[in-house]
C-alpha positions, 0 to 999 in steps of 0.5 A, spaced: 845 436 282 848 434 275 843 432 269 847 424 270 846 423 279 839 424 277 838 419 271 841 414 276 837 416 282 831 416 277 833 409 274 837 408 267 831 412 263 829 416 269 828 423 272 834 428 269 834 434 272 832 441 268 836 443 264 836 450 260 841 449 253 843 456 250 843 458 243 848 457 239 851 460 232 847 457 225 852 454 220 852 451 213 846 446 211 848 439 211 841 436 212 836 437 205 830 433 209 824 437 212 825 438 220 833 437 220 837 441 224 842 445 220 850 444 223 850 449 229 844 448 231 843 449 238 836 451 239 833 452 246 827 446 247 825 449 253 826 447 260 824 440 259 824 434 265 823 426 263 819 423 267 821 417 262 824 415 257 818 414 253 812 419 257 807 421 252 807 427 258 814 429 258 814 429 250 808 434 250 810 438 255 817 439 251 813 442 246 809 446 249 814 449 252 818 450 246 812 454 242 812 461 244 805 465 244 807 470 238 809 463 234 802 460 236 798 467 235 796 467 243 796 474 246 801 473 252 796 475 256 797 481 262 800 476 268 807 474 268 809 467 264 814 463 269 815 460 263 816 463 255 812 457 252 805 456 251 800 454 258 796 448 258 790 451 258 792 455 252 794 449 248 788 445 250 785 451 247 788 451 239 787 444 241 780 443 242 781 439 248 779 440 255 784 443 259 782 437 265 785 431 259 789 435 257 792 436 264 791 429 265 795 427 259 802 431 261 802 428 268 801 421 266 795 420 268 792 417 261 798 414 258 793 414 250 790 418 246 786 418 240 788 419 233 783 425 232 786 428 239 793 426 237 793 430 231 791 435 234 795 436 239 801 436 233 798 441 229 797 446 235 804 444 238 806 445 230 810 438 229 814 436 225 813 430 221 817 426 225 815 428 231 808 427 229 810 420 228 813 420 234 807 423 239 803 418 235 808 412 238 808 414 245 801 415 245 799 408 241 796 404 247 801 399 250 802 391 249 805 387 253 811 385 250 816 381 251 824 383 252 828 383 245 834 378 245 839 380 248 844 380 241 842 382 235 843 377 230 845 379 222 843 375 216 849 372 213 846 375 206 847 382 209 855 380 211 855 378 203 853 384 202 857 389 205 863 384 202 861 386 195 862 392 196 869 394 197 869 400 194 864 403 199 865 404 207 858 400 208 856 399 216 851 395 219 848 398 226 841 396 230 836 399 233 841 400 240 847 403 234 851 396 235 855 395 230 853 388 228 858 388 221 862 393 216 866 391 211 874 394 211 873 401 208 867 401 212 872 400 218 877 403 216 873 410 215 869 409 222 873 406 227 880 404 224 884 404 231 878 398 233 879 392 232 876 390 226 873 384 227 869 387 234 863 387 231 864 379 232 866 379 239 862 378 246 861 386 246 861 390 240 863 397 239 856 402 239 857 409 235 852 411 240 858 410 246 864 412 241 861 418 239 861 421 246 865 417 250 871 415 244 875 421 244 879 418 237 871 416 234 869 423 236 875 427 233 872 424 226 866 429 225 867 436 224 860 436 225 860 433 232 854 436 235 849 435 229 851 428 228 850 427 237 843 430 236 841 425 230 844 420 235 840 422 241 833 423 237 835 415 234 835 412 241 830 416 243 825 413 238 829 406 238 825 407 246 819 409 243 819 403 239 822 398 244 820 399 252 822 392 253 829 392 252 833 392 258 840 393 253 837 399 250 835 402 257 842 401 259 845 403 254 841 411 256 843 410 262 851 409 261 850 415 256 847 419 261 852 418 267 859 418 263 857 424 258 854 431 260 853 433 253 849 426 251 845 428 258 843 435 256 841 433 249 837 428 252 832 431 256 831 437 250 827 430 247 831 431 240 825 427 234 829 427 227 828 422 221 833 422 216 835 417 211 841 422 207 846 427 210 853 430 207 858 428 213 864 432 214 871 428 216 877 429 218 880 422 218 887 422 220 889 417 214 885 422 209 884 428 212 879 433 211 873 429 206 865 430 206 862 425 204 855 423 202 851 418 208 846 413 205 841 409 211 837 404 208 832 400 214 832 393 214 824 393 216 824 385 218 830 386 224 830 393 225 837 394 223 839 399 218 846 400 213 850 406 212 853 407 206 858 412 204 860 415 198 863 421 194 861 424 188 866 421 182 871 425 180 872 430 186 877 430 191 873 426 196 873 421 191 880 421 191 881 421 199 877 414 199 881 411 193 887 413 197 884 410 204 882 404 199 889 404 197 892 404 204 889 398 206 891 394 201 898 396 203 897 393 209 893 387 208 899 382 207 898 374 209 900 377 216 896 382 217 890 378 216 883 378 221 882 373 225 876 371 221 880 371 214 885 367 217 880 361 219 877 360 211 
């Protein structure tokens, strides 16, 4: 059974089939933040079964099966192992908890744990800071939550901010990766094939959907696999923070059905957090260009502003200038957007 089919059987965020992803070749470093993957990083996180997008037990199991006895400093023993990772009793001993208690956590019988236990498990599993924080979120006692509004709203001041930086490609997305706004250069850089007014339409562009399902957007990224990993990780973290969001659940379910690549990445539960990347793009107008990508979080709204820039005096900066000039030639009285015509 395909992973996507199994996802539908268990609900939009339900059970995904066991998937094992093989190792790949390493590439040049593109992620300066601690805990980030490198381009081409396809490390094998082991066999993972997800029984819910944000369940504590599934995440613990994924990291336990990823950690080998040798890496954990545990004697492998004489008995044959069915999986390369740690056994439950080995992890429980390393973390200083009883095997019964740990088993209840992993099987979902107990859905929360104390901060001390989470810290001990994170240390035993050798989690990165981002993974440690994700584990804390999953282990926090669940409070009744109201479903989020179906459509995120953008503050007018943020829209004005984007317009005030015409020489810097900029985009705003929400926790679902829906595009709430972009300035003209941001639109031209990332999605020139999409209507510039699309963020204001009933169905907004979605970065995750475009990345996995839109061949034009996919072709933009020379480092597509690395970008995809970060995108899937962001969706995992969003689901953990917003468990009562039906729109987010629908998005993940659709991607799991329509993209086998997304389904394979989703069950591996990637968790990576960084606000800075270097993106190598193959743009249809200006060709190959490498840009720094800074992400600024708007904490009040759970939205992010993505900014792209190049070091002055470089060929990449020249490429951005060329892209901006191409927009100036295209923007004539007859080519204004609907919104601009209404002003």
